[in-house]
C-alpha positions in Angstrom: 9.0 21.8 0.3 7.2 25.2 -0.3 3.5 25.2 -0.9 3.8 27.3 -3.9 5.8 24.4 -5.5 2.9 22.0 -5.1 0.9 22.1 -8.3 -0.3 18.5 -8.5 -0.7 15.8 -5.9 -1.6 12.1 -5.8 -3.9 11.3 -2.9 -4.3 7.7 -1.4 -8.1 7.7 -1.6 -10.5 5.5 0.1 -13.7 7.5 0.1 -13.9 7.3 3.9 -14.3 10.4 6.3 -10.6 11.4 6.2 -10.0 11.3 2.6 -13.4 12.8 1.7 -12.3 16.0 3.4 -8.6 15.9 2.6 -9.4 16.8 -1.1 -11.2 19.9 -0.2 -8.5 20.8 2.5 -5.6 20.4 -0.1 -7.4 22.7 -2.7 -7.9 25.3 0.0 -4.4 25.1 1.4 -2.3 24.2 -1.5 -4.5 25.4 -4.4 -3.4 22.3 -6.2 -4.8 19.6 -8.6 -5.7 16.4 -6.7 -5.6 13.1 -8.3 -7.2 10.3 -6.2 -5.8 6.8 -6.3 -7.7 3.8 -4.9 -5.7 0.5 -4.4 -8.3 -2.2 -4.8 -7.0 -5.0 -2.5 -10.4 -6.5 -2.1 -12.5 -4.0 -0.4 -15.5 -5.3 -2.3 -18.7 -2.9 -1.8 -16.5 -0.2 -0.3 -15.3 0.6 -3.8 -18.9 1.2 -5.1 -19.4 4.9 -6.2 -15.9 6.0 -5.3 -15.4 7.5 -8.7 -18.3 9.8 -8.5 -17.6 10.7 -5.0 -14.0 11.6 -5.8 -14.7 13.8 -8.6 -17.7 15.4 -6.7 -15.2 16.2 -3.8 -12.9 17.9 -6.1 -10.4 15.5 -7.7 -9.5 16.0 -11.2 -9.0 12.3 -11.9 -9.3 9.0 -10.0 -7.5 5.7 -10.5 -9.0 2.4 -9.1 -6.2 0.1 -9.6 -6.8 -3.7 -9.4 -3.9 -4.9 -7.1 -5.6 -8.1 -5.7 -3.6 -10.7 -7.3 -0.3 -9.0 -6.8 -1.3 -8.4 -3.2 -2.0 -12.0 -2.6 0.7 -13.6 -4.5 3.6 -11.2 -3.6 2.7 -10.1 -0.1 0.1 -12.3 1.5 1.6 -15.6 0.6 5.2 -14.5 1.1 4.1 -13.8 4.8 2.1 -17.0 5.1 5.3 -19.0 4.0 7.1 -17.3 6.7 4.5 -18.2 9.3 4.6 -14.6 10.5 2.2 -13.4 13.2 2.6 -10.1 14.9 2.8 -10.7 18.7 1.8 -14.3 17.9 -1.9 -13.5 16.9 -2.3 -10.7 14.4 -2.2 -12.0 10.8 -0.9 -8.6 9.6 -4.0 -8.0 7.2 -3.6 -4.2 7.2 0.1 -4.2 7.5 1.1 -5.8 4.2 -1.8 -4.3 2.2 -0.1 -0.7 2.6 3.2 -1.5 0.7 1.5 -2.7 -2.5 -0.8 0.3 -2.4 1.9 2.8 -1.6 4.1 1.3 -4.3 1.4 1.9 -7.0 0.9 5.5 -5.5 4.6 6.2 -6.4 4.2 4.8 -9.9 1.2 6.9 -10.6 2.9 9.9 -9.3 5.6 9.5 -11.7 3.2 9.0 -14.6 1.4 12.0 -13.7 4.5 14.2 -12.9 3.0 14.9 -9.4 4.8 17.1 -7.0 3.9 15.2 -3.9 2.1 12.2 -2.4 -0.7 12.6 0.2 -2.1 10.2 2.8 -4.8 10.5 5.3 -3.1 8.4 8.0 -3.1 10.0 11.7 0.0 10.7 13.6 -1.0 7.9 16.1 -1.0 5.0 13.8 1.3 2.5 12.0 0.1 3.3 8.6 1.8 6.7 8.3 5.1 4.7 8.6 4.0 1.9 6.0 3.1 4.2 3.5 6.0 6.7 3.9 8.7 4.0 4.1 7.4 2.5 0.8 7.4 5.9 -0.9 11.0 6.4 0.3 11.9 3.0 -1.0 10.9 3.8 -4.5 11.4 7.6 -4.7 13.5 9.1 -1.7 13.1 12.5 -3.0 9.2 12.6 -3.2 7.7 15.0 -0.8 4.8 13.5 1.4 2.0 15.5 2.7 0.2 14.1 5.9 -2.6 16.7 6.7 -3.3 14.9 10.3 0.1 16.4 11.3 -0.5 20.0 10.3 -4.3 20.9 10.0 -6.3 22.2 12.9 -8.8 19.2 12.9 -8.2 17.2 16.0 -11.0 14.5 16.1 -13.6 12.7 14.0 -16.2 15.2 15.4 -14.1 18.2 13.9 -14.0 16.4 10.6 -17.8 15.9 10.4 -18.1 19.7 11.2 -15.6 20.6 8.5 -17.5 18.4 6.0 -20.9 19.8 6.7 -19.5 23.4 6.6 -18.5 22.5 2.9 -21.4 20.5 1.9 -19.1 17.4 1.5 -21.2 14.2 1.7 -20.6 12.3 4.8 -19.8 8.6 4.6 -20.7 8.1 8.1 -22.1 10.0 11.2 -20.3 10.1 14.5 -20.7 7.0 16.7 -22.4 5.1 14.1 -19.9 2.8 12.6 -16.7 1.1 13.7 -13.5 2.3 12.2 -12.9 -0.5 9.7 -10.1 -1.7 7.2 -11.1 -4.3 4.8 -9.3 -6.3 2.2 -9.6 -9.8 0.6 -7.5 -11.2 3.6 -9.4 -9.6 6.6 -11.5 -7.0 8.2 -10.4 -5.1 11.2 -12.7 -3.4 13.6 -11.8 -0.5 16.0 -13.3 2.2 18.0 -16.6 2.9 19.8 -17.2 0.1 22.6 -14.1 -1.7 21.4 -11.8 1.1 22.8 -12.6 -0.4 26.4 -10.8 -3.8 26.8 -13.2 -4.8 29.7 -16.1 -4.9 27.3 -17.1 -8.1 25.4 -17.7 -7.3 21.7 -21.3 -7.4 20.5 -20.5 -9.8 17.6 -23.9 -9.4 16.0 -23.0 -5.7 15.6 -19.3 -6.2 14.8 -19.0 -9.0 12.4 -19.4 -8.7 8.6 -17.9 -11.8 7.1 -18.4 -14.3 9.9 -20.9 -15.6 12.6 -19.9 -16.1 16.2 -19.0 -19.7 17.0 -22.3 -20.0 19.0 -24.2 -19.5 15.7 -22.2 -21.8 13.5 -23.7 -25.1 12.3 -23.7 -28.0 14.7 -21.9 -30.3 12.4 -18.4 -29.9 11.0 -17.3 -28.8 7.6 -14.2 -30.5 6.0 -11.8 -28.9 3.6 -8.6 -30.2 1.9 -5.9 -27.7 1.1 -3.1 -28.6 -1.3 0.2 -26.6 -1.0 3.1 -26.5 -3.5 6.3 -25.3 -2.0 4.4 -23.5 0.7 1.9 -21.8 -1.5 -1.9 -22.9 -1.5 -2.8 -24.0 -4.9 -6.1 -26.0 -4.6 -9.0 -26.6 -2.3 -10.8 -29.9 -2.4 -9.0 -31.0 -5.4 -9.9 -28.0 -7.4 -6.9 -25.8 -8.5 -7.5 -22.0 -8.4 -5.7 -18.8 -8.2 -4.7 -17.7 -4.7 -7.2 -14.8 -4.4 -10.1 -17.3 -5.2 -8.8 -19.7 -2.6 -8.9 -16.9 0.0 -12.4 -15.8 -1.0 -13.7 -19.5 -0.8 -12.1 -20.1 2.8 -13.3 -16.7 3.9 -16.8 -17.8 3.0 -16.7 -21.4 4.5 -14.6 -20.3 7.3 -16.9 -17.4 8.2 -19.9 -19.7 8.2 -18.3 -21.8 10.8 -17.2 -18.9 13.1 -13.4 -19.3 12.3 -10.7 -16.6 12.7 -12.3 -14.1 15.0 -9.5 -12.5 17.0 -9.9 -9.9 19.7 -6.5 -8.4 20.1 -4.8 -5.7 22.1 -1.6 -5.0 20.2 1.3 -2.7 20.6 1.6 0.0 17.9 4.9 1.0 16.4 4.6 4.5 18.1 4.4 3.0 21.6 0.7 2.9 22.6 -1.7 -0.1 22.8 -4.7 -0.4 20.8 -7.6 -3.0 20.7 -9.2 -4.3 17.6 -11.4 -7.2 16.4 -10.3 -9.0 13.3 -12.1 -11.3 11.0 -9.5 -13.5 9.4 -11.5 -16.8 8.4 -9.4 -17.8 5.3 -6.2 -16.5 6.8 -6.6 -18.6 10.0 -7.4 -21.8 8.0 -4.4 -21.2 5.7 -1.9 -20.5 8.6 -3.1 -23.7 10.4 -2.8 -25.9 7.4 0.5 -24.6 6.6 1.8 -25.1 10.1 0.5 -28.7 10.0 2.2 -29.5 6.7 5.5 -28.0 7.9 5.4 -30.2 11.0 5.5 -33.2 8.6 8.1 -31.8 6.1 10.6 -29.7 7.9 13.5 -31.1 10.0 13.7 -30.2 13.6 16.5 -27.6 13.4 15.1 -25.9 10.4 11.6 -25.7 11.8 12.7 -24.2 15.3 14.9 -21.7 13.6 12.2 -20.7 11.2 10.0 -19.9 14.3 12.5 -17.3 15.4 12.6 -16.0 11.8 8.7 -15.6 11.7 8.9 -13.4 14.8 11.3 -11.1 13.1 9.5 -11.3 9.8 6.2 -10.2 11.5 7.8 -7.2 13.2 9.3 -6.0 10.0 6.0 -6.2 8.0 4.1 -4.7 10.9 6.6 -1.7 11.3 6.4 -0.9 7.6 9.8 -2.4 6.5 8.6 -4.7 3.6 11.0 -3.3 1.2 14.0 -3.4 3.6 17.0 -5.7 2.8 16.4 -7.6 5.9 12.8 -8.7 4.9 14.0 -9.7 1.5 16.9 -11.8 3.1 14.4 -13.4 5.4 12.1 -14.1 2.5 15.1 -15.8 0.8 15.7 -18.1 3.9 11.9 -18.9 4.0 11.6 -19.8 0.3 14.5 -22.2 0.8 12.7 -24.0 3.7 9.5 -24.2 1.5 11.1 -26.4 -1.2 9.6 -29.6 0.3 6.4 -28.1 1.8 4.2 -29.7 -0.6 1.2 -31.9 0.2 -2.4 -32.0 1.3 -4.0 -31.0 4.6 -7.3 -32.0 5.6 -9.0 -29.8 8.2 -12.2 -30.0 10.2 -14.0 -26.7 10.8 -16.3 -26.8 13.7 -17.6 -23.7 15.8 -14.5 -21.6 15.7 -12.0 -24.5 15.7 -9.7 -25.6 13.0 -8.8 -29.3 13.5 -6.3 -31.4 11.8 -8.0 -34.3 10.1 -5.1 -35.8 8.3 -2.0 -34.7 6.2 0.1 -36.2 3.4 3.2 -35.2 1.7 5.6 -36.9 -0.8 8.4 -35.2 1.3 7.2 -36.4 4.6 9.9 -36.9 7.2 7.6 -38.9 9.4 8.5 -42.7 9.3 6.1 -45.1 10.9 8.9 -47.8 11.2 10.9 -45.4 13.5 8.0 -43.8 15.3 6.1 -46.9 16.1 5.6 -48.1 19.7 5.5 -51.7 18.4 8.4 -53.8 17.4 10.6 -52.5 14.6 13.7 -53.5 12.8 15.4 -50.2 12.1 16.0 -48.7 15.5 18.4 -50.1 18.0 17.3 -48.9 21.4 20.5 -49.9 23.0 22.2 -47.0 21.0 20.3 -44.5 23.1 22.4 -45.2 26.2 25.4 -43.8 24.8 23.4 -40.8 23.4 22.0 -40.0 26.7 25.3 -40.3 28.4 26.9 -37.8 26.0 23.8 -35.4 26.0 23.8 -35.3 29.9 27.5 -34.8 30.2 27.2 -31.0 30.8 24.6 -31.4 33.4 26.6 -34.2 35.0 29.7 -32.2 35.2 27.9 -29.4 36.7 26.2 -31.6 39.3 29.6 -33.1 40.2 31.0 -29.6 40.7 28.1 -28.7 43.0 28.6 -31.8 45.0 32.3 -31.2 45.4 31.6 -27.5 46.6 29.0 -28.6 49.0 31.3 -31.4 50.5 34.2 -28.8 50.8 31.9 -26.4 52.6 30.6 -29.1 54.9 34.3 -30.1 55.7 35.2 -26.4 56.4 32.2 -26.1 58.7 33.4 -29.1 60.7 36.9 -27.9 61.0 35.7 -24.4 62.2 33.5 -26.3 64.9 36.5 -28.2 66.4 
């Protein structure tokens, strides 16, 4: 890719510090037209004023694309059905937002006949991989420009000085705000004092959607979530689209201190990073979905699906959403969800999500079999043969050890004669 061949680029734009200076940097170093693209996945007030800001920074045009419902229906709920959590805790809020944004970047680059796609991801993070693997999935020949890999800027302080020298409006001053990523599913917080794992977060300063459990109400809040084939479709009897379900649960969950996760995770590039996540709606939905599956999935399928969830989470975290393996795992997951239909009642109380009852037309729980009282369907004498057969490998191994021990003791006696 020669610089002189780059006449027009499409930039993944957020209006933050990185992308605010990248427009100017591109025009200085490539002398090219810059088209800014914002993928709206639920950033709320962060979208305000972006059109004017992008144009004032030198962009020729800006797209603000509403991707919220596509994001929720095709990415968030696909991951929820899988039960995928990276390293057992992270609900993948940033990870699965990148593919839907990058996919739209490629589509707009084609519409605009752009010569390259640009992102502001650093060389230390996971997002560079998530963006670029998606670009390659939809256009393997599309060049990608990643300024953080080539420019002389090395720190946030350098970025601020660069912006001031060119009169670029600053979205933040150094040491003033955490580095945040927000969408309809979550908010992540990194940087400042959170870079020190021995430091307890100041939640009054960090949290935006939630209150700490200590400040949550002293009485519980109840919610009932209805699922159809693993997908949430209604809350408290009211049917609504997926994005509205998440918005509602974020609100009620945040008010009750739900889903605040302080995590040290392993990035794809090998380093550890600490972040505080607000996942109120996500934590509620994951818990409800797990409870419903405990009632509707048979043992072997549920246990195997737990293994699939780990691999699914790794693929999503590592930017492989559009891989054949992820799609194949989703096909397996969707088969398991055919009976994951029913209602889950939850009690929300001071950071806790507590099972308050679950029903399903496909329940595999049978009171007659499970009762401790007298029943007429289970012959307990049948269990004797089952236990004998199940224990056979252990019994054979124990018999072998007994024989070996006896032989050694006999040899020892003979040697002592």
